[in-house]
N, C-alpha and C positions, 0 to 999 in steps of 0.2 A: 504494500500500500504506500510505501515511500520510495520515491525515485532517487537516482544518484545525486540529484541536486538537493535532496532533503525535503522536497516539496511533497506533501501528501496528495495522492491522486484519489479522486472520488470513486467509491464502489459502484457497481452496476445499478444498485437500487437508487442512488442519488442521480446517476445519469438518466435512468428511466423516469424519475420524477422531473428532472430538468426538461427532458424531451416532452413529457406529458404537459408541463406548463406552457411550453412553446406551442404545442398543438392546440391547447386551450385558447391561447392568444389568437391563433389562426381562426378558430371557431368564432371567437368574439368579433373579429373583423368581418367574417362571412355573415354573421348575424346582422351586422350593420348593413351589409349589402342587401340582404333579404328585406330589411325594413325600408330601405330607400326605394326598393322596387314595389313597395305596397302603398305608395302615396295615395292612389285613388281609393283604396280600401279605407285609409285613415280619414280622408275627406268624407267618405260616405258614412263612416261611424260618427263623425262630428255632426253631420247633417241629421242623422237619425236621433242624436241625443237631445234634440229639441232646442238647440241654441238659436237665437235670433241673429244669425250672422248672414251677411251677403256672401255670394259665391267667392268673391275676391278675398274676403276675410277668412272663409273656410280654407281656401287654398293656402293663404299666408300662415294660418294657424298650423296646418298640417306640415308645411315646409319648416316652420320654426320648431315644431315638436321633433321632427326627424333630425334636424340639425343639432338640436340639444342632445338627443339620445346618441347620435353618432359621435359627437364631441366627447361626451362623457365615456362612452364605450371605448373610444380610441385612447383616451387618457388612462383609463383603468387597464387596458391591454398593455400600454407602454410601461406602466408601473409594474404590472405583473411580469412583464418581460425582464425588466431590470432586476426584480426580486428573484426571478429564476436563475439569473447569472450569479447573483449573490448566494443563492442556495447551493449552486454547483461549487462555489468556492468555499463552502463550509460555514457560512454564517447562519447560526441558529435563529437569530432574530428574523431572518428572511423566511425561514421555514415556518415560524410562528405567524408572521404576517400573511404568508401565502395560505396558511390554514384558515385564518380569519377571512381573507378574501374569498376563499372557496365556500365557506359557510354562507357568506352573503350572496355569492353567486348562485348557490343552490336555493337559498331562500327567495331570491328574486324570481325564480321559476314559478312560484306559487302566488305571486302578486298579480292581480288582474284576472280576468276571465279568459283563459286560453290565449293570452297575449305572447307567450314564449314561442320562439321559433325552434325548428329542429336543430339548427346549429347551436342555439343556446343550450338545449338539452345535451347535445353532444359535448360541448365545451365543459359543462358542469360535471358530466360523468368522467371525462378524461382528467379534469382537475381533481376530482375526488380520488381517483386512482393514483394520481401523482402525490397527493397528500399521504395516502397510505404508504406508498413506496418510500416517501421521505422519513417515515417513522419506523421503518423496519429495523431490526437489530443491526444490520451492517451499516445502515445510515446513521444510527445513533452512535456507533463506534467512531465513524468518520467525523461527525460533528464534535464529539468529545476530544478526538485527537487534534483537530484543528484548533479547538479552544485552548488545549494545553500547550500547543506549539506557539500560540500567538499572542 
C-alpha cells in the first residue's frame, strides 16, 4: 500500500468509491439535460396550477426555474467532484461530506410528486454504493494510514 516514494496508494475500495462519485456527477449533469428538455412540460404544469400569468410570464417562469435548478445542480456536481478527488487522496472529512451529500441526494428523490428523473435515481444509487465502498474495512485502513502519515 506504500510506494517507493513513501506515498500511500488508495485501495481498490477507495478507487471504486472515487469512480462511483465521478459517475454520480455525470448522472447529475445528465439530469440537468433531461430537465432542460422538458421546458414545455414545466410550462404546462405552471398553466394547470391555476396561476394568473400571461403566456410570456409562464415561459419566463419556466426558463428561470430551469436555470436555477441547472445552476444549483452544476455547482453541487462540481463540489462533489472536488470532494471525490479529496476522498481519493485520503481525506476523511471529504468522505464524511460526501456521505452527507449522498443522504441529501437520496432525500431529494422523495420531494415533489414524481419530479425525479431516471438519471437522478441512477446518480443516487451509484453515490450510495460509493459511500458504502468508502467505509469498507480496506478504506478505513487507508484513511487511518493517511491520517497518521500526515
